[in-house]
N, C-alpha and C positions, 0 to 999 in steps of 0.2 A: 682099356684103362680101368684100374680098380682104385678109385680115389679114397675109399673109406671102408671100415669094417663091415658095414651092411652090404656094400657092393661085393666084398670078398665072400661073404656068406652066400650070396645069391649066385655067385659065379660058379660054373662047373669046375670041379676039382681037376679034371683032365685038362681044361683050358689053362688053369694056373700052372699045372705041371709042364705043359708045352712051353709056356713063357720062361720057365726056369730050367729048361732042358740043358742048356750050355753050362750050367753051374754044377751039375751032378746032383745025385740024390733028390732029383726034382719031385718025385712022388712023396717022399717023406717031408720035404719042405712045403709042398702044396698042402698036405694034410695039416701041418703045423700052422700054416697061415690061416686055414679055416678054423682050427681050434683056438688059436690066439684071438682071432676076430670075435668068436663067440664069447670068449672070456672077457675081452675088452668091453663088449656091449653089456654083458651081465654084471660087470664090475669086479674089481679086485682091490685089495688093500696093500699088496706088496708085489713088486715086479716078479718075484720068484714064483708067484702063482701062475704066471703066463707060460703056456707050453713052449718049450724050446729055449727058455731063458736060463742061462747058466751064470757062472761067476762074472764073466765079461759083461753080460747084460745088466747084472745087478750093479756092478761097479759103474758102468756107463750111466745108468739111471740115476744113481746117487750123485755123480759128478755133473751131468748135463741137465737133469731135471730138478734135482734137489739143490744144486749149486754147492755141493760139498767138495771144495777144492783141497781139503785136507785128507781125502779118502786114501787109504792104503790100498794099493793094487799091485798085482804081479804082472799085469799086462804091459808089455814094453811100450806100445804106442800110447796108452793112457798115461803111463809114467812120464813119457816125453811131453805130452800135452800139459800135464799138471806142473811139471818142472818149468816149462815156458810160461804158463799163465801165472804161476806163483812168483816168477822172477820179475814181473812187470811192476 
């Protein structure tokens, strides 16, 4: 179990990779987890600074962390979520 960024940094990359084996690209993902954990600990001002975060991650951060329910997004699932939440 890897409960926090500090634990991820101290965990062997190969062990993380083995846990992700069934998802494909496990070595790349394990490396990103380590890099993201380091960046999380050292600090960041925008989620785009986190390794592996793309448009979906930025949109999700703005919606779920910042509470921006007016966010424009191209992601189908996020649009469905926003549509449902905004219709309440």
